[in-house]
BATI-168279 format. One record per residue: chain; x, y, z of N, C-alpha, C in turn. Coordinates in nm, 4 decimals. Example, Ala and Ser with C-alpha at 12.3 -4.5 7.8 and 13.67 -1.06 7.14 Angstrom:
<recs>
tiro->A; npx->1.3190; npy->-0.5690; npz->0.7800; capx->1.2300; capy->-0.4500; capz->0.7800; cpx->1.3200; cpy->-0.3300; cpz->0.7800;
tiro->A; npx->1.2850; npy->-0.2250; npz->0.7080; capx->1.3670; capy->-0.1060; capz->0.7140; cpx->1.2900; cpy->0.0030; cpz->0.7870;
</recs>
This chain:
<recs>
tiro->A; npx->1.5925; npy->-2.5275; npz->-3.4868; capx->1.5484; capy->-2.5042; capz->-3.3846; cpx->1.3939; cpy->-2.3991; cpz->-3.4117;
tiro->A; npx->1.2825; npy->-2.4756; npz->-3.4413; capx->1.1617; capy->-2.4663; capz->-3.4510; cpx->1.1241; cpy->-2.3040; cpz->-3.3944;
tiro->A; npx->1.0637; npy->-2.2019; npz->-3.4874; capx->0.9412; capy->-2.0772; capz->-3.4300; cpx->0.8795; cpy->-2.0786; cpz->-3.3874;
tiro->A; npx->0.8224; npy->-2.0471; npz->-3.2891; capx->0.7316; capy->-2.0873; capz->-3.2012; cpx->0.5755; cpy->-1.9685; cpz->-3.2676;
tiro->A; npx->0.4845; npy->-2.0551; npz->-3.2980; capx->0.3669; capy->-1.9712; capz->-3.3550; cpx->0.2828; cpy->-1.9476; cpz->-3.2473;
tiro->A; npx->0.2422; npy->-1.7725; npz->-3.2152; capx->0.1845; capy->-1.7478; capz->-3.1390; cpx->0.0426; cpy->-1.7240; cpz->-3.1682;
tiro->A; npx->-0.0793; npy->-1.8832; npz->-3.0563; capx->-0.1865; capy->-1.8469; capz->-3.1055; cpx->-0.2787; cpy->-1.7135; cpz->-3.0428;
tiro->A; npx->-0.2471; npy->-1.5930; npz->-3.0287; capx->-0.2728; capy->-1.4765; capz->-2.9446; cpx->-0.3769; cpy->-1.4574; cpz->-3.0859;
tiro->A; npx->-0.5006; npy->-1.4171; npz->-3.1376; capx->-0.5433; capy->-1.3425; capz->-3.2462; cpx->-0.4786; cpy->-1.2218; cpz->-3.2643;
tiro->A; npx->-0.4572; npy->-1.1831; npz->-3.1418; capx->-0.4080; capy->-1.0299; capz->-3.1368; cpx->-0.2469; cpy->-0.9783; cpz->-3.1436;
tiro->A; npx->-0.1685; npy->-1.0886; npz->-3.1776; capx->-0.0223; capy->-1.0854; capz->-3.1819; cpx->0.0149; cpy->-0.9957; cpz->-3.3022;
tiro->A; npx->0.1024; npy->-0.9082; npz->-3.2965; capx->0.0942; capy->-0.8600; capz->-3.3821; cpx->0.0640; cpy->-0.7239; cpz->-3.4792;
tiro->A; npx->-0.0888; npy->-0.7435; npz->-3.4096; capx->-0.1650; capy->-0.6249; capz->-3.4619; cpx->-0.2082; cpy->-0.5080; cpz->-3.3612;
tiro->A; npx->-0.1682; npy->-0.4162; npz->-3.4035; capx->-0.1886; capy->-0.3203; capz->-3.3560; cpx->-0.3373; cpy->-0.2353; cpz->-3.3222;
tiro->A; npx->-0.3121; npy->-0.1445; npz->-3.2341; capx->-0.4279; capy->-0.1041; capz->-3.1646; cpx->-0.5091; cpy->-0.0025; cpz->-3.3102;
tiro->A; npx->-0.4246; npy->0.0455; npz->-3.3750; capx->-0.4670; capy->0.1280; capz->-3.4617; cpx->-0.5240; cpy->0.0507; cpz->-3.5904;
tiro->A; npx->-0.4744; npy->-0.0686; npz->-3.5973; capx->-0.5149; capy->-0.2044; capz->-3.7318; cpx->-0.6691; cpy->-0.2274; cpz->-3.6743;
tiro->A; npx->-0.6567; npy->-0.2638; npz->-3.5377; capx->-0.7976; capy->-0.3091; capz->-3.4881; cpx->-0.9074; cpy->-0.2101; cpz->-3.5002;
tiro->A; npx->-0.8796; npy->-0.0688; npz->-3.4749; capx->-0.9942; capy->0.0155; capz->-3.4143; cpx->-1.0293; cpy->0.0241; cpz->-3.5927;
tiro->A; npx->-0.9257; npy->0.0471; npz->-3.6687; capx->-0.9108; capy->0.0735; capz->-3.8487; cpx->-1.0343; cpy->-0.0603; cpz->-3.8740;
tiro->A; npx->-1.0195; npy->-0.1964; npz->-3.8961; capx->-1.1131; capy->-0.3128; capz->-3.9107; cpx->-1.2219; cpy->-0.2956; cpz->-3.8509;
tiro->A; npx->-1.2390; npy->-0.2490; npz->-3.7084; capx->-1.3795; capy->-0.2618; capz->-3.6696; cpx->-1.4347; cpy->-0.1697; cpz->-3.6898;
tiro->A; npx->-1.4366; npy->-0.0146; npz->-3.7368; capx->-1.4573; capy->0.0922; capz->-3.8249; cpx->-1.5443; cpy->0.0460; cpz->-3.8998;
tiro->A; npx->-1.4090; npy->-0.0324; npz->-3.9997; capx->-1.4592; capy->-0.0737; capz->-4.1452; cpx->-1.5833; cpy->-0.1729; cpz->-4.1385;
tiro->A; npx->-1.5841; npy->-0.2323; npz->-4.0346; capx->-1.6602; capy->-0.3352; capz->-4.0802; cpx->-1.8288; cpy->-0.3017; cpz->-3.9894;
tiro->A; npx->-1.7868; npy->-0.2270; npz->-3.9097; capx->-1.9526; capy->-0.1711; capz->-3.8485; cpx->-1.9612; cpy->-0.0264; cpz->-3.8547;
tiro->A; npx->-1.8440; npy->0.0325; npz->-3.8366; capx->-1.9190; capy->0.2014; capz->-3.8479; cpx->-1.9079; cpy->0.2625; cpz->-3.6775;
tiro->A; npx->-1.9086; npy->0.3632; npz->-3.6675; capx->-1.8861; capy->0.3965; capz->-3.5567; cpx->-2.0320; cpy->0.4064; cpz->-3.4680;
tiro->A; npx->-2.1384; npy->0.4102; npz->-3.5398; capx->-2.2604; capy->0.4203; capz->-3.4861; cpx->-2.3158; cpy->0.2840; cpz->-3.4505;
tiro->A; npx->-2.2281; npy->0.1637; npz->-3.4894; capx->-2.2930; capy->0.0411; capz->-3.4837; cpx->-2.1628; cpy->0.0262; cpz->-3.3567;
tiro->A; npx->-2.0409; npy->0.0448; npz->-3.3681; capx->-1.9490; capy->0.0147; capz->-3.2672; cpx->-1.9611; cpy->0.0636; cpz->-3.1543;
tiro->A; npx->-2.0734; npy->0.2006; npz->-3.1739; capx->-2.1144; capy->0.2701; capz->-3.0060; cpx->-2.1941; cpy->0.2358; cpz->-2.9615;
tiro->A; npx->-2.2680; npy->0.1200; npz->-3.0518; capx->-2.3603; capy->0.0846; capz->-2.9778; cpx->-2.3078; cpy->-0.0559; cpz->-2.8518;
tiro->A; npx->-2.2404; npy->-0.1157; npz->-2.9469; capx->-2.1898; capy->-0.2187; capz->-2.9303; cpx->-2.0934; cpy->-0.2232; cpz->-2.7820;
tiro->A; npx->-2.0291; npy->-0.1245; npz->-2.8091; capx->-1.9790; capy->-0.0683; capz->-2.6593; cpx->-1.9451; cpy->0.1023; cpz->-2.6422;
tiro->A; npx->-2.0166; npy->0.0688; npz->-2.5630; capx->-2.1016; capy->0.2406; capz->-2.5397; cpx->-2.0004; cpy->0.2995; cpz->-2.4692;
tiro->A; npx->-1.8678; npy->0.4039; npz->-2.5355; capx->-1.8322; capy->0.4854; capz->-2.4696; cpx->-1.8129; cpy->0.5973; cpz->-2.5582;
tiro->A; npx->-1.7601; npy->0.6952; npz->-2.5317; capx->-1.7750; capy->0.8444; capz->-2.5513; cpx->-1.6929; cpy->0.8686; cpz->-2.6472;
tiro->A; npx->-1.6523; npy->0.8103; npz->-2.7046; capx->-1.5074; capy->0.8313; capz->-2.8225; cpx->-1.5770; cpy->0.7805; cpz->-2.9335;
tiro->A; npx->-1.7000; npy->0.6981; npz->-2.8819; capx->-1.7518; capy->0.5964; capz->-2.9974; cpx->-1.8957; cpy->0.6601; cpz->-3.0701;
tiro->A; npx->-1.9127; npy->0.7550; npz->-2.9714; capx->-2.0473; capy->0.8008; capz->-2.9637; cpx->-2.0541; cpy->0.9776; cpz->-3.0295;
tiro->A; npx->-1.9591; npy->1.0270; npz->-2.9362; capx->-1.9521; capy->1.1951; capz->-2.9734; cpx->-1.8320; cpy->1.2219; cpz->-3.0682;
tiro->A; npx->-1.8853; npy->1.2679; npz->-3.1957; capx->-1.7522; capy->1.2972; capz->-3.2712; cpx->-1.6684; cpy->1.2150; cpz->-3.2605;
tiro->A; npx->-1.6870; npy->1.0958; npz->-3.3335; capx->-1.5745; capy->0.9763; capz->-3.3432; cpx->-1.5238; cpy->1.0346; cpz->-3.4018;
tiro->A; npx->-1.3616; npy->1.0142; npz->-3.4226; capx->-1.2471; capy->0.9968; capz->-3.5371; cpx->-1.1910; cpy->0.8729; cpz->-3.4284;
tiro->A; npx->-1.1203; npy->0.8650; npz->-3.5500; capx->-0.9832; capy->0.7021; capz->-3.5907; cpx->-0.8677; cpy->0.7730; cpz->-3.4186;
tiro->A; npx->-0.8299; npy->0.9208; npz->-3.4325; capx->-0.7458; capy->0.9656; capz->-3.3847; cpx->-0.7972; cpy->0.9630; cpz->-3.2499;
tiro->A; npx->-0.9269; npy->1.0020; npz->-3.2340; capx->-0.9445; capy->1.0627; capz->-3.0801; cpx->-0.9788; cpy->0.9793; cpz->-2.9862;
tiro->A; npx->-1.0363; npy->0.7971; npz->-3.0654; capx->-1.0736; capy->0.7069; capz->-3.0286; cpx->-0.9120; cpy->0.6124; cpz->-2.9678;
tiro->A; npx->-0.7884; npy->0.6281; npz->-3.0528; capx->-0.6914; capy->0.6045; capz->-3.0090; cpx->-0.6255; cpy->0.5943; cpz->-2.8770;
tiro->A; npx->-0.6555; npy->0.7923; npz->-2.8929; capx->-0.6110; capy->0.8432; capz->-2.7996; cpx->-0.6698; cpy->0.8049; cpz->-2.6200;
tiro->A; npx->-0.7599; npy->0.7663; npz->-2.6546; capx->-0.8634; capy->0.7325; capz->-2.5590; cpx->-0.8292; cpy->0.6007; cpz->-2.5152;
tiro->A; npx->-0.8372; npy->0.4614; npz->-2.5984; capx->-0.7947; capy->0.3531; capz->-2.5784; cpx->-0.6761; cpy->0.3291; cpz->-2.5161;
tiro->A; npx->-0.5650; npy->0.4155; npz->-2.5590; capx->-0.4659; capy->0.3855; capz->-2.5419; cpx->-0.4274; cpy->0.3960; cpz->-2.3369;
tiro->A; npx->-0.5368; npy->0.5250; npz->-2.3201; capx->-0.5070; capy->0.5357; capz->-2.1798; cpx->-0.5827; cpy->0.4545; cpz->-2.1249;
tiro->A; npx->-0.6880; npy->0.3987; npz->-2.1429; capx->-0.8144; capy->0.3484; capz->-2.0574; cpx->-0.8288; cpy->0.1884; cpz->-2.0628;
tiro->A; npx->-0.7279; npy->0.0868; npz->-1.9990; capx->-0.7611; capy->-0.0367; capz->-2.0350; cpx->-0.8687; cpy->-0.0633; cpz->-2.0462;
tiro->A; npx->-0.9891; npy->-0.0988; npz->-1.9700; capx->-1.0819; capy->-0.1593; capz->-1.9466; cpx->-1.1790; cpy->-0.1076; cpz->-2.0842;
tiro->A; npx->-1.1480; npy->0.0310; npz->-2.1674; capx->-1.1939; capy->0.0178; capz->-2.2818; cpx->-1.1169; cpy->-0.0637; cpz->-2.3757;
tiro->A; npx->-1.0315; npy->-0.0566; npz->-2.3774; capx->-0.9497; capy->-0.1409; capz->-2.5021; cpx->-0.9408; cpy->-0.2229; cpz->-2.4592;
tiro->A; npx->-0.9973; npy->-0.3357; npz->-2.3466; capx->-0.9920; capy->-0.4522; capz->-2.3656; cpx->-1.1069; cpy->-0.4844; cpz->-2.4234;
tiro->A; npx->-1.2291; npy->-0.4275; npz->-2.3588; capx->-1.3446; capy->-0.4530; capz->-2.4556; cpx->-1.3809; cpy->-0.4352; cpz->-2.6237;
tiro->A; npx->-1.2593; npy->-0.3268; npz->-2.6322; capx->-1.2488; capy->-0.3296; capz->-2.8189; cpx->-1.1736; cpy->-0.4538; cpz->-2.8764;
tiro->A; npx->-1.0946; npy->-0.4687; npz->-2.7805; capx->-0.9807; capy->-0.6347; capz->-2.8425; cpx->-1.0997; cpy->-0.7022; cpz->-2.8628;
tiro->A; npx->-1.1479; npy->-0.7649; npz->-2.7588; capx->-1.2559; capy->-0.8516; capz->-2.7443; cpx->-1.3652; cpy->-0.8610; cpz->-2.8433;
tiro->A; npx->-1.3861; npy->-0.7484; npz->-2.8793; capx->-1.4801; capy->-0.7215; capz->-2.9883; cpx->-1.4101; cpy->-0.7692; cpz->-3.0993;
tiro->A; npx->-1.2963; npy->-0.7358; npz->-3.1521; capx->-1.2136; capy->-0.7278; capz->-3.2976; cpx->-1.1956; cpy->-0.9426; cpz->-3.2610;
tiro->A; npx->-1.1581; npy->-0.9869; npz->-3.1569; capx->-1.1415; capy->-1.1328; capz->-3.1568; cpx->-1.2675; cpy->-1.2073; cpz->-3.2160;
tiro->A; npx->-1.4253; npy->-1.1390; npz->-3.1476; capx->-1.5225; capy->-1.2101; capz->-3.2291; cpx->-1.5711; cpy->-1.1988; cpz->-3.3317;
tiro->A; npx->-1.5060; npy->-1.0615; npz->-3.3869; capx->-1.5443; capy->-1.0122; capz->-3.5353; cpx->-1.4306; cpy->-1.0778; cpz->-3.6063;
tiro->A; npx->-1.3053; npy->-1.1584; npz->-3.5891; capx->-1.2302; capy->-1.1572; capz->-3.6646; cpx->-1.2606; cpy->-1.2768; cpz->-3.7827;
tiro->A; npx->-1.3644; npy->-1.3358; npz->-3.7224; capx->-1.3904; capy->-1.4657; capz->-3.8512; cpx->-1.4867; cpy->-1.3806; cpz->-3.9378;
tiro->A; npx->-1.5454; npy->-1.2872; npz->-3.9360; capx->-1.6104; capy->-1.2409; capz->-3.9889; cpx->-1.5420; cpy->-1.1286; cpz->-4.1703;
tiro->A; npx->-1.4039; npy->-1.0785; npz->-4.0561; capx->-1.3505; capy->-0.9894; capz->-4.1192; cpx->-1.2385; cpy->-1.0687; cpz->-4.2064;
tiro->A; npx->-1.2378; npy->-1.2004; npz->-4.1634; capx->-1.1163; capy->-1.2820; capz->-4.3162; cpx->-1.2156; cpy->-1.3399; cpz->-4.3517;
tiro->A; npx->-1.3478; npy->-1.3443; npz->-4.3532; capx->-1.4498; capy->-1.3679; capz->-4.4893; cpx->-1.4846; cpy->-1.2820; cpz->-4.6104;
tiro->A; npx->-1.4470; npy->-1.1768; npz->-4.5455; capx->-1.4570; capy->-1.0635; capz->-4.6412; cpx->-1.3258; cpy->-1.0414; cpz->-4.7572;
tiro->A; npx->-1.4082; npy->-0.9878; npz->-4.8869; capx->-1.3100; capy->-1.0089; capz->-4.9932; cpx->-1.2172; cpy->-0.9440; cpz->-5.0153;
</recs>
């Protein structure tokens, strides 16, 4: 029996990994411009952002959508 491979680019990727990759690629300044939420613009940290994103579905969805759009660029990094 074959294992099904998920076509979902977020399959198996934690919110922490998504956030760390986006912050590493864009930085909090640009991330705050792309997604205007307070946890990216006022005293941003990974932990405070994770806390907010885990409680706020609409914000997490915006972050996940940006990650999916950014994924091809992340894969091309050395």
